[in-house]
MISE-25921 format. One record per residue (C-alpha): residue number from 1; x, y negated, z. Coordinates in steps of 0.5 Angstrom, whole numbers. Each point is the difference from the previous one (the first is absolute). Layout:
N
+-----+-------+-------+-------+
:   i :    c1 :    c2 :    c3 :
+-----+-------+-------+-------+
: NUM :     X :     Y :     Z :
...
+-----+-------+-------+-------+
//
This chain:
253
+-----+-------+-------+-------+
:   i :    c1 :    c2 :    c3 :
+-----+-------+-------+-------+
:   1 :   -61 :  -151 :  -136 :
:   2 :     1 :     6 :    -4 :
:   3 :     6 :     3 :     4 :
:   4 :    -4 :     0 :     6 :
:   5 :    -5 :     4 :    -3 :
:   6 :     4 :     5 :    -3 :
:   7 :     4 :     0 :     7 :
:   8 :    -7 :     2 :     4 :
:   9 :    -2 :     5 :    -5 :
:  10 :     7 :     4 :     1 :
:  11 :    -1 :    -1 :     7 :
:  12 :    -7 :     3 :     0 :
:  13 :     2 :     6 :    -4 :
:  14 :     6 :     1 :     4 :
:  15 :    -4 :     1 :     6 :
:  16 :    -5 :     4 :    -3 :
:  17 :     5 :     5 :    -3 :
:  18 :     3 :     0 :     7 :
:  19 :    -7 :     2 :     3 :
:  20 :    -1 :     5 :    -5 :
:  21 :     7 :     3 :     1 :
:  22 :    -1 :     1 :     8 :
:  23 :    -7 :     3 :    -1 :
:  24 :     3 :     5 :    -5 :
:  25 :     7 :     2 :     4 :
:  26 :    -2 :    -1 :     7 :
:  27 :    -4 :     7 :     1 :
:  28 :     6 :     4 :    -3 :
:  29 :     5 :    -4 :     4 :
:  30 :    -3 :     1 :     7 :
:  31 :    -3 :     7 :    -1 :
:  32 :     2 :     5 :     5 :
:  33 :     6 :     4 :    -2 :
:  34 :    -1 :     8 :    -1 :
:  35 :     5 :     2 :     5 :
:  36 :    -4 :    -2 :     6 :
:  37 :    -4 :     6 :    -1 :
:  38 :     6 :     5 :     0 :
:  39 :     2 :    -3 :     7 :
:  40 :    -7 :     2 :     2 :
:  41 :     0 :     7 :    -2 :
:  42 :     7 :     1 :     3 :
:  43 :    -2 :    -2 :     7 :
:  44 :    -6 :     4 :     0 :
:  45 :     0 :     5 :     6 :
:  46 :     2 :     7 :     0 :
:  47 :    -2 :     6 :     4 :
:  48 :     5 :     2 :     5 :
:  49 :     2 :     7 :    -1 :
:  50 :    -1 :     6 :     5 :
:  51 :     7 :     2 :     2 :
:  52 :    -1 :     4 :     7 :
:  53 :     3 :     7 :     0 :
:  54 :     6 :    -2 :    -5 :
:  55 :     7 :    -1 :     1 :
:  56 :     3 :    -7 :     1 :
:  57 :     3 :     0 :    -7 :
:  58 :    -7 :     2 :    -4 :
:  59 :    -4 :    -5 :     4 :
:  60 :     5 :    -5 :    -2 :
:  61 :    -1 :     2 :    -7 :
:  62 :    -7 :     0 :     0 :
:  63 :    -1 :    -7 :     4 :
:  64 :     5 :    -3 :    -6 :
:  65 :    -4 :     3 :    -5 :
:  66 :    -6 :    -3 :     2 :
:  67 :     3 :    -7 :    -1 :
:  68 :     1 :    -1 :     8 :
:  69 :     6 :    -1 :     4 :
:  70 :     3 :     5 :     6 :
:  71 :     0 :    -5 :     5 :
:  72 :     3 :     5 :     6 :
:  73 :     1 :     7 :     2 :
:  74 :    -1 :     1 :     7 :
:  75 :     1 :     7 :     4 :
:  76 :    -6 :     3 :     5 :
:  77 :     0 :     6 :     4 :
:  78 :    -4 :     6 :    -2 :
:  79 :    -2 :     7 :    -1 :
:  80 :     6 :     5 :    -3 :
:  81 :    -4 :     2 :    -5 :
:  82 :     0 :    -7 :    -4 :
:  83 :     7 :    -2 :     2 :
:  84 :     3 :    -4 :    -5 :
:  85 :    -6 :    -2 :    -4 :
:  86 :    -5 :    -7 :     0 :
:  87 :    -5 :     1 :     6 :
:  88 :    -3 :    -7 :    -1 :
:  89 :     0 :    -6 :    -4 :
:  90 :    -2 :    -8 :     0 :
:  91 :    -4 :    -2 :    -4 :
:  92 :    -4 :     7 :     0 :
:  93 :    -1 :     4 :    -6 :
:  94 :    -5 :    -3 :    -5 :
:  95 :     0 :    -7 :     3 :
:  96 :     0 :    -6 :    -6 :
:  97 :     6 :    -4 :     1 :
:  98 :     4 :    -5 :    -5 :
:  99 :     5 :     2 :    -5 :
: 100 :     7 :     0 :     4 :
: 101 :    -3 :     0 :     7 :
: 102 :     4 :     4 :     5 :
: 103 :    -2 :     7 :     3 :
: 104 :     3 :     3 :     6 :
: 105 :     1 :     7 :     1 :
: 106 :     1 :     4 :     7 :
: 107 :     4 :     7 :    -1 :
: 108 :     0 :     6 :     5 :
: 109 :     6 :     1 :     4 :
: 110 :    -2 :     6 :     3 :
: 111 :    -3 :     1 :     8 :
: 112 :     3 :    -4 :     5 :
: 113 :     2 :     7 :     4 :
: 114 :     5 :     5 :    -3 :
: 115 :     2 :     7 :     2 :
: 116 :     6 :     0 :     5 :
: 117 :     3 :     6 :     3 :
: 118 :     7 :    -3 :     4 :
: 119 :     2 :     7 :     2 :
: 120 :     1 :     2 :    -7 :
: 121 :     5 :    -5 :    -1 :
: 122 :     5 :     2 :     6 :
: 123 :     5 :     5 :    -3 :
: 124 :     0 :    -3 :    -7 :
: 125 :     5 :    -5 :    -3 :
: 126 :    -1 :    -7 :     1 :
: 127 :    -1 :    -1 :    -8 :
: 128 :    -5 :     6 :     0 :
: 129 :    -4 :    -3 :     6 :
: 130 :     0 :    -6 :    -4 :
: 131 :    -2 :     3 :    -6 :
: 132 :    -6 :     4 :     4 :
: 133 :    -2 :    -7 :     3 :
: 134 :    -1 :    -3 :    -7 :
: 135 :    -4 :     6 :    -2 :
: 136 :    -5 :    -1 :     5 :
: 137 :     0 :    -7 :    -2 :
: 138 :     3 :    -3 :     6 :
: 139 :     6 :    -4 :     1 :
: 140 :     7 :     0 :     4 :
: 141 :     2 :    -6 :     3 :
: 142 :     7 :     4 :     1 :
: 143 :     5 :     4 :     4 :
: 144 :     2 :     0 :     7 :
: 145 :     7 :     4 :     2 :
: 146 :     1 :     4 :     6 :
: 147 :     6 :     5 :     1 :
: 148 :    -3 :     7 :     1 :
: 149 :     4 :     6 :     2 :
: 150 :    -4 :     6 :    -3 :
: 151 :    -3 :    -4 :    -7 :
: 152 :     5 :    -1 :    -6 :
: 153 :     1 :    -8 :    -2 :
: 154 :    -5 :    -2 :    -4 :
: 155 :    -6 :     4 :     2 :
: 156 :    -6 :    -3 :     3 :
: 157 :    -1 :     2 :     8 :
: 158 :    -6 :    -5 :     1 :
: 159 :    -5 :    -4 :    -3 :
: 160 :    -4 :    -6 :     2 :
: 161 :    -6 :    -1 :     1 :
: 162 :    -2 :     7 :     2 :
: 163 :    -8 :     0 :    -1 :
: 164 :    -2 :     6 :    -4 :
: 165 :    -5 :     1 :    -6 :
: 166 :     0 :    -7 :    -2 :
: 167 :     3 :    -6 :     0 :
: 168 :    -2 :    -7 :    -3 :
: 169 :     4 :    -3 :    -6 :
: 170 :     1 :    -6 :     4 :
: 171 :     4 :     4 :     5 :
: 172 :     8 :     1 :    -2 :
: 173 :     3 :     7 :     2 :
: 174 :     7 :     0 :     3 :
: 175 :     5 :     5 :     0 :
: 176 :     5 :     2 :     5 :
: 177 :     6 :     4 :    -3 :
: 178 :     6 :     3 :     3 :
: 179 :     7 :    -2 :    -1 :
: 180 :     2 :     7 :     1 :
: 181 :     5 :     1 :     7 :
: 182 :     7 :     0 :     1 :
: 183 :     2 :     5 :     4 :
: 184 :    -3 :     7 :     3 :
: 185 :    -7 :     0 :    -2 :
: 186 :    -6 :     1 :     5 :
: 187 :    -2 :     7 :     0 :
: 188 :    -5 :    -1 :     6 :
: 189 :    -7 :     1 :    -1 :
: 190 :     1 :     4 :    -7 :
: 191 :    -2 :     7 :    -1 :
: 192 :     5 :     5 :    -1 :
: 193 :     0 :     0 :    -7 :
: 194 :     0 :    -7 :    -1 :
: 195 :     6 :    -1 :     4 :
: 196 :     4 :     6 :    -4 :
: 197 :    -2 :    -4 :    -6 :
: 198 :     3 :    -7 :     3 :
: 199 :     6 :     4 :     2 :
: 200 :     1 :     3 :    -7 :
: 201 :    -1 :    -7 :    -3 :
: 202 :     5 :    -3 :     5 :
: 203 :     5 :     6 :    -1 :
: 204 :     0 :     2 :     7 :
: 205 :    -1 :     7 :     3 :
: 206 :    -6 :     0 :     5 :
: 207 :     1 :     4 :     6 :
: 208 :    -7 :     2 :     3 :
: 209 :    -1 :     1 :     8 :
: 210 :    -7 :     2 :     2 :
: 211 :    -3 :    -2 :     6 :
: 212 :    -7 :     3 :     3 :
: 213 :    -5 :    -5 :     1 :
: 214 :    -7 :     0 :     2 :
: 215 :    -3 :    -5 :    -5 :
: 216 :    -2 :     3 :    -6 :
: 217 :     1 :    -6 :    -4 :
: 218 :     7 :     0 :     1 :
: 219 :     1 :     7 :    -3 :
: 220 :     5 :     0 :    -6 :
: 221 :     1 :    -7 :     1 :
: 222 :     7 :    -3 :     2 :
: 223 :    -1 :    -3 :     7 :
: 224 :     8 :    -2 :     1 :
: 225 :     6 :     0 :    -4 :
: 226 :     7 :     0 :     4 :
: 227 :     3 :    -4 :    -5 :
: 228 :    -3 :    -7 :     1 :
: 229 :    -3 :    -3 :    -6 :
: 230 :     5 :    -6 :    -3 :
: 231 :     6 :     3 :     2 :
: 232 :     6 :     1 :    -6 :
: 233 :     0 :     6 :    -3 :
: 234 :     4 :     3 :    -6 :
: 235 :    -3 :     5 :    -5 :
: 236 :     1 :     7 :     3 :
: 237 :    -1 :    -2 :     7 :
: 238 :    -5 :     4 :     4 :
: 239 :    -6 :    -3 :     4 :
: 240 :    -4 :     4 :     5 :
: 241 :    -7 :    -1 :     1 :
: 242 :    -5 :     3 :     5 :
: 243 :    -6 :     3 :    -3 :
: 244 :    -6 :     1 :     5 :
: 245 :    -4 :     7 :     0 :
: 246 :    -6 :     2 :     4 :
: 247 :     0 :     7 :     4 :
: 248 :    -5 :     3 :    -5 :
: 249 :    -6 :    -1 :     4 :
: 250 :    -2 :    -5 :    -5 :
: 251 :     0 :     4 :    -6 :
: 252 :    -6 :     4 :     3 :
: 253 :    -5 :    -5 :    -1 :
+-----+-------+-------+-------+
//
């Protein structure tokens, strides 16, 4: 009887102690950790900086320093004055967005149409002409080659397209380049001075004959060459050309 009473008292004491321990320790065990509040602060929204007018590199630094991510850099046509700088952004300046959110910028690659003067390329070397095209911020699609009796090898004799003043940056430019000429040069159509320069370049002796013409446009122009273009010749050979002369009446204009 005493043993049973003693066992009951011990069991009751253990239950009371367990209850008291649970009551005292439970609040500390299930208390909300402090790091939860720090996570909330880290996810607080930030203000999107204004990067319009900046270069792409400076815009990227501004975006990243604001704890945001530069998501994309897109090009758009715009005025020459702001070429190379950011002209639009998404989200817009001043918007509130979560930390780490993406920001896209749009930078100006200049106007759609650029200055273009194809006739100025004719007579230049192909290399110089391509550099000039690049200076206009256009691009060359390559070269086509053609023999030319009066233009040295590697010089531009034609350009495509031949529209003037301006050209879209999406339109490629192609050069027609001389491969030179084998045989006697073509003098017909050149001025007398131009024909002499061509003859000297090819170490030829030019013999000039004159023919009276009523066409003022043929005055001083080689209207015929008696040694056909393309025929074989050796340095020191002669070439006979006919130069047009007016009868003098045109000079009274």
